[in-house]
C-alpha positions in Angstrom: -7.6 21.2 0.1 -5.0 21.5 2.6 -1.5 20.8 1.8 -0.2 17.6 2.9 2.4 17.5 6.3 3.2 14.3 5.3 -0.2 12.2 6.2 -1.4 15.0 8.2 -5.1 15.1 7.2 -8.3 17.1 9.1 -10.9 15.2 10.3 -9.0 12.0 9.9 -8.5 10.8 13.3 -12.0 11.8 14.2 -13.1 8.4 12.7 -11.6 5.2 13.2 -13.6 3.6 10.7 -12.2 5.8 7.9 -8.5 4.4 9.3 -9.6 1.1 8.7 -10.8 1.9 5.2 -7.6 3.7 4.1 -5.2 0.7 4.9 -7.0 -2.1 2.6 -7.0 0.6 0.2 -3.2 0.5 0.2 -2.9 -3.2 0.5 -5.4 -3.8 -2.3 -3.2 -1.8 -4.5 0.0 -3.8 -2.9 -1.9 -6.6 -3.4 -3.1 -6.2 -7.2 0.7 -5.7 -8.0 1.8 -8.7 -6.3 -1.1 -10.7 -7.9 0.3 -9.6 -11.4 3.9 -10.1 -10.8 3.2 -13.6 -9.7 1.0 -14.6 -12.4 3.9 -13.4 -14.6 6.6 -15.4 -12.7 4.1 -18.5 -12.6 3.9 -18.0 -16.5 7.6 -18.1 -17.2 8.9 -20.6 -14.8 5.9 -23.2 -14.8 4.9 -25.0 -17.9 5.4 -21.8 -19.8 1.4 -21.6 -19.9 0.7 -22.2 -23.5 2.3 -23.6 -26.2 3.9 -21.8 -29.4 0.8 -22.7 -31.3 -1.6 -21.2 -29.1 0.5 -18.1 -28.2 0.6 -17.5 -32.3 -3.3 -17.8 -32.7 -3.5 -15.2 -29.7 -1.3 -12.9 -31.6 -3.3 -13.5 -34.7 -6.4 -12.6 -32.6 -5.0 -9.5 -31.1 -4.7 -8.2 -34.4 -7.4 -9.6 -36.7 -10.5 -10.4 -34.6 -13.3 -8.7 -35.1 -14.6 -9.0 -31.8 -13.1 -6.6 -29.1 -13.7 -9.1 -26.4 -11.6 -11.5 -28.3 -8.8 -9.0 -28.7 -9.0 -8.2 -25.1 -8.7 -11.7 -24.0 -5.7 -12.0 -26.3 -4.0 -9.3 -24.8 -4.8 -10.8 -21.1 -3.5 -14.2 -22.1 -0.6 -13.2 -23.9 0.5 -11.5 -20.9 0.3 -14.5 -18.8 2.1 -16.6 -21.1 5.1 -14.8 -20.8 5.5 -14.3 -24.3 7.7 -11.4 -24.9 7.4 -11.7 -28.6 4.4 -10.5 -28.4 5.3 -7.0 -27.2 5.5 -5.0 -30.3 1.8 -6.4 -31.4 0.7 -5.0 -27.8 2.2 -1.7 -28.3 0.3 -1.6 -31.3 -2.9 -2.8 -29.6 -2.7 0.5 -27.4 -4.1 2.1 -30.1 -7.0 -0.2 -30.8 -10.4 1.4 -31.6 -11.5 -0.5 -28.5 -10.8 0.9 -25.0 -11.0 -2.2 -23.3 -8.4 -3.7 -25.6 -6.0 -0.3 -25.3 -6.3 -1.0 -21.7 -5.5 -4.8 -21.4 -2.6 -4.4 -23.9 -1.3 -1.4 -21.5 -1.3 -3.8 -18.8 -0.1 -6.5 -20.6 3.1 -4.5 -21.4 4.0 -4.4 -17.5 3.4 -7.9 -16.8 5.8 -8.8 -19.5 8.5 -6.1 -18.1 8.5 -4.6 -21.7 11.2 -2.2 -21.3 11.0 -1.0 -24.9 7.7 -0.1 -24.4 8.6 2.3 -21.5 8.4 5.7 -24.1 5.2 4.6 -25.0 3.9 4.0 -21.7 5.2 7.5 -20.7 3.6 9.1 -23.7 0.4 7.4 -23.0 0.6 8.7 -19.1 1.4 12.4 -20.3 -1.1 12.7 -23.3 -4.0 10.5 -23.0 -7.5 11.7 -21.6 -9.1 8.3 -20.6 -8.4 7.7 -17.0 -8.2 4.0 -17.2 -5.4 4.0 -20.1 -3.4 6.2 -17.7 -3.9 4.4 -14.5 -3.0 1.3 -16.7 0.2 3.0 -17.8 1.2 4.2 -14.2 0.9 0.9 -12.9 2.6 -0.7 -15.9 5.3 1.5 -15.6 5.6 0.8 -11.7 6.1 -3.0 -12.6 8.6 -2.4 -15.4 10.5 -0.6 -12.6 12.6 1.4 -15.2 13.8 4.9 -13.8 12.9 6.9 -17.3 9.3 6.5 -15.8 10.0 8.6 -12.3 9.8 12.2 -13.6 7.1 11.6 -15.7 5.0 10.1 -12.8 6.3 12.9 -10.5 4.9 15.5 -13.0 1.7 13.6 -13.4 1.3 13.1 -10.0 1.2 16.9 -9.2 -1.7 17.2 -11.4 -3.6 14.0 -11.4 -7.1 13.5 -9.8 -7.5 11.1 -6.5 -8.1 8.0 -8.7 -5.0 8.4 -11.1 -3.0 9.4 -8.1 -3.2 6.4 -6.3 -1.9 4.4 -9.4 1.1 6.9 -9.5 1.7 6.8 -5.9 1.7 3.0 -6.0 4.1 3.1 -9.3 6.8 5.5 -7.4 6.8 2.7 -4.3 7.7 0.1 -6.4 10.3 2.1 -8.6 11.7 3.2 -5.0 13.5 6.2 -6.4 14.4 8.7 -3.8 13.5 11.6 -6.2 9.8 11.0 -5.0 10.0 11.2 -1.3 9.6 15.2 -1.5 6.7 15.2 -4.1 5.2 12.4 -1.9 5.5 14.6 1.3 4.1 17.7 -0.8 0.7 15.6 -2.0 -2.4 17.2 -1.4 -5.3 14.9 -0.6 -9.0 14.2 -0.7 -11.5 14.5 2.2 -12.0 10.7 2.4 -8.3 10.3 2.9 -8.2 7.3 0.2 -4.5 7.8 -0.9 -3.3 8.1 2.8 -2.2 4.4 3.4 -0.8 4.2 -0.3 1.6 7.0 0.4 2.7 5.7 3.7 3.7 2.4 1.9 5.2 3.9 -0.9 7.4 6.1 1.1 8.3 2.9 3.0 9.2 1.2 0.2 11.7 3.9 -1.2 13.2 4.1 2.6 16.4 6.0 1.0 16.2 9.7 2.2 12.6 9.6 4.0 13.5 11.6 7.0 12.9 9.3 10.3 13.2 12.5 12.5 10.6 14.3 10.4 8.0 11.3 11.0 8.5 11.4 14.8 8.5 14.9 14.8 4.8 14.6 13.3 3.9 11.5 15.3 5.0 13.6 18.6 2.9 16.3 17.7 0.2 18.0 19.8 -2.1 18.4 16.9 -4.9 16.4 17.4 -5.3 16.0 13.5 -2.1 14.4 12.7 -2.1 11.1 10.9 -1.4 7.9 12.3 0.0 6.5 9.0 3.5 8.1 9.8 3.9 4.9 11.9 3.4 2.5 9.0 6.3 4.4 7.2 8.3 4.2 10.5 8.0 0.4 10.5 9.0 -0.1 6.6 11.9 2.2 7.0 13.1 1.3 10.3 12.1 -1.8 11.5 13.9 -2.6 15.0 15.6 0.9 14.9 12.4 2.4 15.7 11.5 0.6 18.6 12.9 2.9 21.4 12.0 6.0 19.9 8.6 4.7 19.2 8.0 3.3 22.9 8.8 7.0 23.8 5.8 8.1 21.7 3.7 5.9 23.7 4.2 8.8 26.5 2.6 11.4 24.1 0.3 13.9 25.2 -1.8 13.0 22.0 -3.8 10.1 22.0 -3.9 9.7 18.0 0.2 9.4 18.6 -0.2 6.6 21.3 -2.4 5.0 18.9 -0.3 4.9 16.0 2.8 3.8 18.4 1.0 0.9 19.9 0.0 0.2 16.2 3.7 -0.1 15.3 5.1 -1.5 18.1 3.0 -4.7 17.7 4.0 -4.9 14.0 7.2 -4.7 14.6 7.1 -7.8 17.3 9.7 -6.8 19.6 9.8 -8.0 23.1 11.3 -4.7 24.5 7.7 -3.0 23.8 5.8 -5.3 26.1 6.2 -3.7 29.5 5.5 0.0 28.0 2.4 -1.4 25.9 1.1 -3.0 29.4 1.2 0.2 31.1 -0.9 1.7 28.3 -3.7 -0.6 28.9 -4.7 2.3 31.3 -4.6 4.6 28.7 -7.4 7.2 29.1 -8.1 7.1 25.4 -10.1 4.1 24.6 -8.6 3.6 20.8 -5.3 3.6 22.3 -6.1 0.6 24.7 -7.7 -1.3 21.9 -4.4 -0.9 19.5 -2.3 -1.9 22.8 -4.5 -5.2 23.0 -4.0 -5.8 19.6 -0.4 -5.5 19.8 0.4 -7.4 22.8 -1.6 -10.4 20.9 0.9 -10.0 17.9 3.9 -10.0 20.9 2.3 -13.3 22.4 4.3 -12.3 25.8 3.2 -14.5 28.6 4.0 -11.2 30.9 0.7 -9.6 29.2 -1.5 -12.3 30.6 -2.3 -10.8 33.9 -2.7 -7.5 33.1 -4.9 -8.3 30.1 -6.8 -10.4 32.8 -7.5 -7.2 35.1 -8.3 -5.3 31.7 -11.1 -8.0 31.0 -12.7 -7.2 34.0 -12.4 -4.1 35.1 -12.4 -1.8 32.0 -15.1 0.8 31.7 -15.6 -0.2 28.1 -17.2 -3.6 27.6 -15.5 -3.5 23.8 -12.2 -3.1 25.9 -13.2 -6.2 28.2 -14.2 -8.0 25.1 -11.0 -7.5 23.2 -8.8 -8.3 26.3 -10.7 -11.5 26.9 -10.0 -12.5 23.4 -6.4 -11.4 23.4 -6.2 -13.9 26.4 -7.3 -16.6 24.3 -5.2 -15.8 21.4 -2.2 -15.4 23.5 -2.6 -18.7 25.4 -4.3 -20.8 22.9 -8.1 -21.0 23.1 -8.8 -25.0 24.6 -12.0 -24.9 22.7 -10.0 -25.0 19.1 
């Protein structure tokens, strides 16, 4: 295991498929948070989901139902109802004999933003052996966004395995506390790079005290193992301020850095990048050219049409030619649609 020099992981850049797997993993975790949050808000701002007699029945089921499936369902539905009166019962249910009930109760406390449950959730994170309970606790602490959770999460982050680590990383990103920056930079990683995108996203959410100059230092590195996820963080923390420095990275000797810069510039959608990106349609690295084409699609600037037409006719790689042809349709609008 090599110490993380911000997302600089060996062999990462040797497999583009790995890179494609990492980002969806991070987005899935963030998406899960948004799904939970949306469900909570809908429950509170809509029709209040359940009537008083229904929530009363659920609270009774949570405590008295013999079937653990019924107790677990009660915990889940109480969370969706937004019924904060259930908090104490849910805290008691974190000690239920059934593991699924405990997990659902822990997640419910997060959905209900139960700040009075924070000490109990921290204790679960610190002392429980069950991975699902610890992961659910970390996730709920992130959703509640109580700063008391920051230090305990950091302590666990340093000793957690990869699966729990991902949940803690997401939680620290949601909390947005600058105390997490250094620990996130210092993380170890697993060989499959499953935590790379969540780390980048978490640092981007924190923003404060994340050193952009250091990120650019790594992104400009000649080391072929530099991880492109530095670009994700730069996009999230800096926005338009990073456009000119990222354009300069397009001139890097390191193809991984050029790929990353092209991705970031497309994501930022700043038209100052159009001409420099067009120049990189001639890049010697196939994946740089593919990233440049994707970026030009996002920018949708008519100046890129003719260069893309040339690429579609003359590039040495069929996948680049095909991507360029599709990009032209996307920018101009496909008349067949």
